[in-house]
ZAMARGU-4260 file (C-alpha; in steps of 0.2 Angstrom, whole numbers, plus 5000, padded with zeros to 4 digits):
<rodrens>
0) 4905/5161/5130 | 4924/5161/5125 | 4935/5170/5140 | 4954/5172/5132 | 4967/5183/5131
5) 4975/5186/5115 | 4995/5184/5121 | 5008/5194/5115 | 5022/5183/5119 | 5028/5164/5117
10) 5031/5168/5136 | 5017/5174/5140 | 5008/5160/5132 | 5017/5146/5140 | 5014/5155/5156
15) 4997/5155/5155 | 4995/5136/5152 | 5007/5135/5170 | 4994/5146/5178 | 4980/5135/5172
20) 4988/5121/5180 | 4991/5127/5196 | 4969/5133/5197 | 4966/5112/5196 | 4977/5102/5207
25) 4978/5085/5198 | 4974/5092/5181 | 4992/5087/5172 | 4993/5070/5181 | 4975/5062/5177
30) 4974/5069/5160 | 4992/5065/5158 | 4996/5079/5148 | 5016/5077/5147 | 5015/5060/5140
35) 5026/5060/5122 | 5012/5058/5108 | 5028/5058/5094 | 5023/5055/5077 | 5004/5053/5083
40) 4990/5060/5076 | 4979/5069/5091 | 4961/5075/5089 | 4958/5088/5104 | 4941/5089/5103
45) 4932/5106/5109 | 4950/5114/5108 | 4942/5131/5113 | 4955/5145/5110 | 4971/5132/5110
50) 4976/5130/5125 | 4979/5111/5124 | 4985/5113/5104 | 4999/5123/5111 | 5005/5111/5124
55) 5004/5096/5114 | 5013/5104/5098 | 5028/5112/5111 | 5030/5100/5123 | 5029/5084/5111
60) 5031/5080/5092 | 5013/5072/5084 | 5012/5070/5069 | 4998/5080/5064 | 4986/5090/5078
65) 4968/5093/5074 | 4957/5105/5085 | 4938/5104/5083 | 4925/5116/5091 | 4910/5123/5091
70) 4913/5143/5093 | 4921/5153/5079 | 4927/5164/5092 | 4936/5152/5100 | 4946/5142/5085
75) 4952/5162/5079 | 4959/5164/5096 | 4966/5147/5092 | 4974/5152/5075 | 4981/5167/5081
80) 4990/5159/5097 | 4997/5145/5084 | 5004/5158/5073 | 5013/5166/5089 | 5023/5151/5093
85) 5025/5149/5074 | 5021/5129/5073 | 5020/5123/5057 | 5003/5123/5049 | 5007/5108/5039
90) 5005/5100/5059 | 4987/5108/5062 | 4971/5108/5057 | 4954/5116/5065 | 4934/5112/5062
95) 4922/5121/5065 | 4910/5108/5072 | 4890/5110/5075 | 4881/5104/5091 | 4866/5098/5082
100) 4878/5089/5068 | 4888/5074/5080 | 4899/5068/5064 | 4917/5072/5063 | 4926/5073/5047
105) 4938/5063/5051 | 4941/5048/5041 | 4938/5030/5052 | 4951/5022/5062 | 4964/5037/5056
110) 4969/5045/5077 | 4982/5038/5088 | 4973/5052/5103 | 4957/5060/5105 | 4960/5071/5121
115) 4942/5080/5126 | 4943/5090/5142 | 4926/5098/5148 | 4916/5097/5134 | 4905/5082/5132
120) 4895/5089/5148 | 4891/5103/5136 | 4885/5094/5121 | 4867/5088/5116 | 4873/5072/5110
125) 4888/5065/5121 | 4884/5045/5119 | 4883/5049/5099 | 4899/5059/5101 | 4907/5044/5111
130) 4903/5033/5095 | 4912/5046/5083 | 4926/5044/5095 | 4925/5027/5093 | 4924/5027/5074
135) 4940/5037/5071 | 4952/5030/5085 | 4965/5017/5079 | 4964/5000/5084 | 4977/5003/5097
140) 4974/5021/5102 | 4969/5029/5117 | 4957/5045/5125 | 4958/5056/5140 | 4940/5064/5143
145) 4937/5074/5155 | 4919/5077/5162 | 4911/5086/5175 | 4910/5074/5190 | 4894/5073/5203
150) 4903/5062/5216 | 4914/5081/5218 | 4915/5092/5232 | 4910/5106/5218 | 4893/5098/5218
155) 4890/5092/5235 | 4900/5106/5245 | 4900/5121/5233 | 4882/5121/5225 | 4873/5110/5236
160) 4879/5119/5252 | 4888/5134/5249 | 4876/5142/5236 | 4860/5136/5240 | 4859/5137/5257
165) 4873/5150/5264 | 4869/5161/5250 | 4853/5156/5245 | 4856/5155/5229 | 4844/5147/5215
170) 4828/5147/5224 | 4816/5134/5215 | 4831/5124/5210 | 4835/5106/5211 | 4853/5103/5215
175) 4859/5096/5195 | 4849/5112/5190 | 4858/5122/5200 | 4874/5115/5197 | 4873/5119/5179
180) 4873/5136/5183 | 4885/5136/5195 | 4901/5130/5182 | 4900/5140/5166 | 4889/5154/5169
185) 4870/5154/5171 | 4869/5159/5153 | 4877/5143/5149 | 4863/5131/5139 | 4870/5114/5145
190) 4880/5108/5157 | 4878/5092/5165 | 4887/5080/5178 | 4889/5059/5181 | 4894/5050/5192
195) 4908/5039/5188 | 4896/5023/5186 | 4882/5034/5171 | 4898/5040/5164 | 4908/5024/5161
200) 4892/5016/5155 | 4891/5026/5143 | 4909/5022/5136 | 4906/5005/5137 | 4889/5007/5127
205) 4900/5015/5114 | 4911/5000/5115 | 4928/5007/5123 | 4935/4999/5139 | 4935/5013/5150
210) 4946/5017/5168 | 4942/5030/5180 | 4954/5040/5185 | 4947/5052/5198 | 4941/5068/5199
215) 4955/5083/5198 | 4949/5097/5209 | 4949/5117/5207 | 4956/5129/5221 | 4938/5134/5224
220) 4934/5118/5229 | 4949/5116/5241 | 4946/5134/5248 | 4926/5129/5253 | 4934/5114/5259
225) 4944/5125/5272 | 4930/5136/5276 | 4914/5124/5277 | 4916/5107/5277 | 4915/5105/5295
230) 4901/5117/5296 | 4891/5109/5282 | 4891/5092/5292 | 4884/5099/5306 | 4871/5109/5298
235) 4855/5102/5297 | 4848/5114/5282 | 4860/5100/5271 | 4849/5087/5264 | 4854/5070/5270
240) 4862/5066/5251 | 4873/5078/5253 | 4881/5076/5271 | 4881/5057/5269 | 4895/5060/5254
245) 4906/5073/5265 | 4904/5061/5279 | 4913/5050/5267 | 4927/5059/5264 | 4945/5055/5267
250) 4960/5065/5264 | 4975/5060/5255 | 4993/5063/5266 | 4992/5081/5254 | 4975/5086/5260
255) 4966/5083/5245 | 4948/5074/5247 | 4946/5058/5240 | 4928/5048/5239 | 4929/5029/5236
260) 4946/5028/5234 | 4949/5040/5219 | 4950/5062/5221 | 4933/5072/5224 | 4934/5087/5212
265) 4923/5091/5199 | 4936/5086/5185 | 4931/5070/5180 | 4946/5058/5172 | 4941/5044/5159
270) 4955/5033/5150 | 4946/5025/5137 | 4954/5010/5123 | 4946/5001/5111 | 4939/4983/5113
275) 4949/4970/5105
</rodrens>
């Protein structure tokens, strides 16, 4: 389901980008949102209603921005928003994709930068999509990919403890099944999460070099840490695997949770380059 507001002014549109960043601490840093992509061809895979299409076109000067999404509603909203900003239409191409057909309608080695934020974990064939990313990326191209992070406060504290134990939600479901209903709504057909090693292995299988940068957080996760972190550690109802994860959490000087040296939020970010 696509939830988006149809903006009436450019100021409203840009303020929405700022608001979005504020909901997810470390989002802009880990996703490298304000890196310059001057004169590059950018693919936003899963562009939705155009948040990051606007960001790329407003804050830098790419040669071309390509947006792909499975939702016709999202693409219609993206077109409206791009038109509001009066971006040159020759610099933007939007494609409608099907989740059952992963072929990307872009030539081999023609894209400088691939950006995919919160999309692959909703697809039927993420491995095949990664292979397509490799095909279309230039030899010196790069990619920033976010998928849901299993080594996260969202998985171990929000889902496994707050939702399933404190609120007694998702009875009879495994934590993975509950997680899938505790992200983009109970009707979302596919919603997976990956440990860093699991998703890194998928990237390696697609022949990428991969660097796991950590996982940005949500304000919901930070609120739950403040309210339920200590309680969860002391609650005998919480299974050992989740308690062990929480026991290993350390806090940065900014009091942000870290696990094994990386930020432990829901948004796991991976930086990809092509192998030589």
